[in-house]
N, C-alpha and C positions, 0 to 999 in steps of 0.2 A: 525733171526726176533728181529730189536733195538725193543725195547721197551720204553729208554728215550724218544728218539723224540717225542712219541706216550701217554708219561705221559701227557693228558696233558687237555682229555675230556673234558665234556659238559663247565665246569667253562672257559676250555682256550681256547675251540675250537665252540664246538655248539654255545656255543651263542652272536653271531654276531646277536645278538639283546641285548648282555647286553647293560647295562647302562653304558650311556659315557656323564652322566654330566657336564655341561663345554664344550663339545668338539662344539659348534657353535661358543661361544663366540669363540673361542683361532684360530680355525681354519677361523675368520671372512665368514663361511657358510650365516649363517645373511643377507638377506637382499641382497641376488648372484637370476640372475634367470637366466631361459636359456636364454642364444641369438640363434638367423637363423644369418644364412652366407649363401653364395654357395658353402661353402665347410664344413658347420656343418651333422656333422652325425646324426643319430640320435641313440641312444643310449639305451638298454633298459638294465637295472639291477638287477636279480634277489637278492634281496636283498635290501643294501643301506643304512640302519641308525644303522649300529651297532659301530665297529670298523673301519675294514679297506675301509669299504664304503662310508660315509660322507668323508671320502678324496679323494675317488675317484670318485662319486659326484662332492664334489669341483671343482678337478681338471679338468675331461669334463665342467664344468660351462664356468669353468677360457676360456677355450680356446675356448667357441662359440659354443659347442655343444648343441642339445637337449638331454632331458635325461626326459627317467621315470623308476616308480621304481615299478616294484615286492612285496609283502611282505605280515604279516597279518597284519598291521596295530598297531599292538603293542606297540613297540618298540617307541620309540623318534620320534612317532608321525606326532609331531611338526616340527623339523629338518627344512625340505624342504616341507613349505605350497603353494611355487607355481609353485611346480613340478607338472607332473601327477602320480598318484600310483595308481596302479592297484590293487586292496584288494584280498587277497587268498591265500591259501597256498600248498604247493609243496606236501602235500599227499596226490592228489587224487581234489585237489581244481586247476584246471587251465585253469579256463574256462573264468576267466574273458583276457588269456593273447590269445584266439581266433580271430581272426578277423582284428587282429593288422601287419604294418609291421614295422622292423626297419632293419637301414641296419647291427648294429652288437649290438650281443647281454653278458656281462659278466654275469658269473654265479661266484660268492661267498661266496652262502651259501650253496653249493652243495657237502654231505659227507655221504646221503646214493645211490648208483649206480640207486637204484628204482625211488628214484627220479629224476637223474642227464639222466637217461634214457628217463622218460617220459616228462622231460621238452626238451632236444635235441628233441626228437622227433614232439614234437607239436611245436616248433619255426626253426626247420630246414630248412620250406618256407616261414617261414618271415625273415628269418634275412639270410644274405651271408658270414659271420664271429660269429663262436663261441669261448670268450675265460675263460676256462675253470683256478679260480683260485686251485690249489694242494697243494703240501707241499712234501718238502725234504724225509717228513716220509716215502712218498712211494719206499725209495730204501731198500731192502729185506736185506742189510747192511750197516754199517756205520763203519765195521773194516776196512775201508780202504779208499781211496781216491776214490770218483765219483764223473761222469761226468752225462748228460740226457741222457747219453747211457748203463746204471748199471742195471743189475735185480733189478728188482721191485715186492714189498713185495707181495704174493699172500696163500689166505684166502682158506681152505678145502671148509671148504661149504660155498658158493658164496649168497647164502639166508636171510645169518646174516645180520641181521637191528642194534643190538644192538650196540653201540659206549661205543668199550672199550679202555682201554693201551692196546691187543693186534690189535683189529679188526683195530682202527684206520687209519696207513698205509695202508695197504691191499682192504682196504674201501674203500680210497682215489682214488689207482688207479685203484679200479673197476672202479671206478667215471669217470674217464678219460680215461678208456674202454669203455663207455658206450658213450659219447661226441662223440669218435672217430667211432663210429658204423653208430654215425645219418648226425654229418654232415663231417665228413671223413677226411683226411690229410690237403685238399686242401681246404679249411675252418676252421682250425682249430690249436687255440695255447694256449695252456695248460704252465704254472706259478707254478714253483715250490719253492717257497717260505721255506727261513731259519725262525727263530723266529723273528714274526712281531712287531714290535717294535717301542715308541713315544708316541706322542696327542693321551688320546683317547684308550688309551689301559684297557680293564678293565678287564687283565686280573691277572696286576700288575707282572708275572714273567721279564718281563724289568726294570718294575718301579721300584719294588721291590730293585734293587743296589741307584739310587739316591734317592730311599725318605728314604730307610735305612740310608744311608748316611749321608743326612740332621737335620739326628734327633740323630747326634751325642753317643760317648761315644765311648766305647772297640768295635767291630764289625767282627765278624767270615766271613772271607774269607778264603772259599776251597782251596784245593792244594798249589798253585802257584802263582805269579805273569806270569810267561811263561807257561800255563793252555794257549788253543787255544781258543774262543768260537766263532761262525756267529752269523749274527741278516741280519736283511732289514730293514734297516727305512718305516716305514708305509707311508712316506710320495714322499722318491725313488718310494717304487712300487705302489703305485698309477699317479705318472710320464710315467715310463716305463709301466705299460695299458696300458696309450692314448696315448703311441706314439704307442705304438701296434697297436692301433686301428687307427689312423690315416696313418698310413705304411702300412697296410695289413700286417706285419709280421706274416709268419705262422711260426710254430715247438713249438718247449718244449723248455725249457727254464728256469735255475734256480736263482732266483736272491736271490742275497746272494751279502754279504759281502767279500772281496778276500780271496778264503783259506788263509789259514795261517798265515795271518798277523795279526790281533784284538788278545787280548788275555789277560786273566783276569786285570795283571795291567793296561792294556789298558782302560776298565770300574774303574778301581778305580779311575784312573788320570782322568775321562772325571764324574766322578760323584763326586769325591774334589772341581772337577775345578769346577763346574754344582750349587752348594752348599756352597762355600767356607764354610764349616764345621772343627768343630775341631773331627770329628770321627777318631779313632786310632783302624788301621786297626788289625787283630789277626791271620795270614797265619796258617790253622789248616790242618793235611795232614790230607790225607782220609782215612789211618786204621785205626789214633782215632775217627776223623771222622765217620766209622762206627761203632766203639767201643762203641758209644753211640747214635747213631740211629739207628731204628727200620727204614727197609728198606734202598734200594740203595741208595736215593739218595733226599733230601729238597728243595737242592739249582737252583734254577732254571737258564736256559741256560749254566752253567756249566757243564761239563761230568765228571765222575771221572774216576780216569785212568787203564782203567778195556780193555782188548786189543779188545775190543767188540766195544770200544768208543774209537779207535785211531785212524779212519780216520772222524771222529764226524765234527769238525769243519774246514776240507777239503773236503770241496764241490764244483764243479766248478760252477761259474758263469761266465766263459770268454763266454762262446754263448749271452748272455744278452750282455754283456758287449762290448762286437762284434756290437751288432744292438743296443746301446744309452745305455745301465743303469747305470745313474752316484752315484754310493755312498756318500753321503753330510756326510764328517766329520764329525763322531761318537760323538764329545761335544759336538753335536749340536744337536740331538739327547736328547743325557743328561740333556743337558740345557731346553730345550721346553721340555720335557716333565716333569719336575719341574715345568715348569711353569702352566704348563695344571693341576699340581696336589694341585697347590696351590688353584685354579680356583673352586675346588671340595667342595663340604657340608661338615661337618666334621660327618654325619654319614657313608658319604663310606671312607673318609680317616684315618677313627680311626682305623682303623685295614688292614693292608696288605691282601691280597689272593691270596698272593707263599711265597718261604719263610719261612725257621723255626721261628717260634711262636714265641715272648718276652718269656714266659717261656724254652721253649727249647734251644737259646741261651745264654738264662744266666747261661741255666744247662753246656752247651758243652764251656761258658767259666771258672765257677766255675772248672770243673771237670780239667780244661787243666793246670787253675794255681794250681791248687793244685799236 
């Protein structure tokens, strides 16, 4: 079972409702209202105010669809004042969903199989299409290249609901299964993204790289410039999700940048171009990093050169591309992430939520030069 992809935990994945201050102005969400037309869809989004949700809402409204949100009303509750919001909780609090009809449901907040089963069961007669946002962490192994038919991670006790680095992927795989049991293959779409990046990223897994680059000075870069990585811009995910809705594209799709084409060297260049920084990259090999740091890896997105990660950035996205997924140039992801970051308040930007701390990076640099 691969653990690197699952070491995201509550900050990175559970906090679909994490703070995204500054998101609305950057995306132009403020002032956009749902419009109705002869071809508009009635869309229910389970969540909608965290990281990926606002982008999906924004794109749906731009296309003229009607959007209803279902959430607890706690996170960014003023983000979409003109939208209908049904208040409830996925943990035994779905009553507000009863008695409504929609064309499609987007589930981007389902992490616990019981929650997905409950919502899918209730909504199976209220909507004709269910779109579940999953993850490539569902795969049993990333030791070699994978596609949508590769084996999925399993868990011995399917009643477990505690999300950890070891249970995250298997639980998401079970969530997919529960959605399929209620909607069937003929009414279900499953999207499996890689690291989701771009404006609004509350995890800082991607943001760490351009932001740290912007701060300048000597900066630790792990591995080599040729090390492969794989991401998806949140706006590309939102665009493809809306294509899935309008065209009723069914099935399972990995939503990723092309396998094997994006590297750490490319990321470095994107960050330099986006920031015009005088940062000096110091490439450090994994044996040295491992000798200095407890744990396997503190550098987000990058995978150590170990056999179990040999296929880490070789997840095929060809099926999604065949259905219309378009990946924008990664340099735009870096540029727009920095522009978004500059709109955030000082209390948010004073420290990064991912990557090595200032103290750890200094220690790595000091010992490296010694």
